[in-house]
C-alpha positions as CSV (number, residue, x, y, z in Angstrom):
1,X,28.4,-51.7,54.3
2,X,28.2,-50.8,57.9
3,X,25.2,-48.6,57.5
4,X,23.5,-51.4,55.7
5,X,24.1,-53.7,58.7
6,X,22.9,-51.0,61.1
7,X,19.7,-50.5,59.1
8,X,19.0,-54.3,59.1
9,X,19.6,-54.5,62.9
10,X,17.5,-51.4,63.7
11,X,14.7,-52.4,61.3
12,X,14.6,-55.9,62.8
13,X,14.6,-54.6,66.3
14,X,11.8,-52.1,65.7
15,X,9.7,-54.8,64.0
16,X,10.1,-57.1,66.9
17,X,9.4,-54.3,69.4
18,X,6.2,-53.4,67.5
19,X,5.1,-57.0,67.7
20,X,5.8,-57.0,71.4
21,X,3.7,-53.9,71.8
22,X,0.8,-55.5,70.0
23,X,1.1,-58.6,72.1
24,X,0.9,-56.5,75.3
25,X,-2.0,-54.5,73.9
26,X,-3.9,-57.7,73.2
27,X,-3.6,-58.7,76.8
28,X,-4.7,-55.3,78.3
29,X,-7.4,-54.2,75.9
30,X,-10.9,-55.5,75.4
31,X,-13.5,-55.7,72.6
32,X,-12.9,-54.2,69.2
33,X,-9.4,-52.9,70.1
34,X,-8.3,-56.3,71.3
35,X,-9.5,-57.8,68.0
36,X,-7.6,-55.1,66.0
37,X,-4.4,-55.7,67.8
38,X,-4.7,-59.4,67.6
39,X,-5.2,-59.2,63.8
40,X,-2.2,-56.9,63.4
41,X,-0.1,-59.3,65.5
42,X,-1.1,-62.3,63.4
43,X,-0.2,-60.3,60.3
44,X,3.2,-59.2,61.5
45,X,4.4,-62.3,63.3
46,X,5.5,-64.2,60.1
47,X,7.2,-61.1,58.9
48,X,9.0,-60.6,62.2
49,X,10.2,-64.2,62.1
50,X,11.4,-64.2,58.5
51,X,12.9,-60.7,57.9
52,X,15.7,-60.9,60.6
53,X,16.5,-64.5,59.5
54,X,16.8,-63.7,55.8
55,X,18.5,-60.3,56.2
56,X,20.9,-61.6,59.0
57,X,22.7,-63.7,56.4
58,X,23.2,-60.6,54.1
59,X,24.3,-58.5,57.1
60,X,26.9,-61.1,58.1
61,X,28.1,-61.4,54.5
62,X,28.6,-57.7,54.5
63,X,30.6,-57.9,57.7
64,X,32.9,-60.5,56.1
65,X,33.4,-58.2,53.1
66,X,34.4,-55.3,55.5
67,X,37.0,-57.6,57.0
68,X,38.3,-58.5,53.5
69,X,37.4,-62.2,53.7
70,X,39.5,-62.8,56.8
71,X,36.5,-64.6,58.3
72,X,37.3,-67.7,56.2
73,X,41.1,-67.7,56.8
74,X,42.3,-70.3,59.3
75,X,45.7,-68.6,59.8
76,X,44.1,-65.5,61.3
77,X,43.2,-66.4,64.9
78,X,40.9,-63.9,66.5
79,X,37.8,-64.5,68.4
80,X,35.8,-61.8,66.6
81,X,36.9,-63.0,63.2
82,X,36.3,-66.7,63.8
83,X,33.0,-65.8,65.4
84,X,32.0,-64.1,62.2
85,X,32.8,-67.2,60.2
86,X,30.9,-69.4,62.6
87,X,28.0,-66.9,62.7
88,X,27.5,-67.0,58.9
89,X,27.7,-70.7,58.9
90,X,25.1,-71.2,61.6
91,X,22.8,-68.5,60.0
92,X,22.8,-70.3,56.7
93,X,22.2,-73.6,58.4
94,X,19.3,-72.3,60.4
95,X,17.7,-70.6,57.4
96,X,17.8,-73.9,55.5
97,X,16.6,-75.9,58.5
98,X,13.7,-73.6,59.3
99,X,12.9,-73.0,55.6
100,X,12.0,-69.5,56.5
101,X,12.3,-68.3,53.0
102,X,9.6,-70.7,51.7
103,X,5.9,-70.0,51.8
104,X,3.7,-72.3,53.7
105,X,2.7,-75.4,51.8
106,X,5.7,-75.6,49.6
């Protein structure tokens, strides 16, 4: 479970850093190279926005399973545990609000 969470975090971070690199290269290059990096950035931007959002919910759910479900217990007062409970609640709400799992036009 923990390696699954780590792979999601590192994969999301590397995807976002790659997009940042392409955004910087669009600014400093000219001509055909600029067009190539711009197209790559346009292709990766929706993926970079959707993947961390969707997989963040799964990662947080795995974190709750590691804790044995204590994230939903009100009797267990710990900042890290209640933070997990609030985190999964907010992630699910944001995913529904942004409709990141829906394709455009639906």
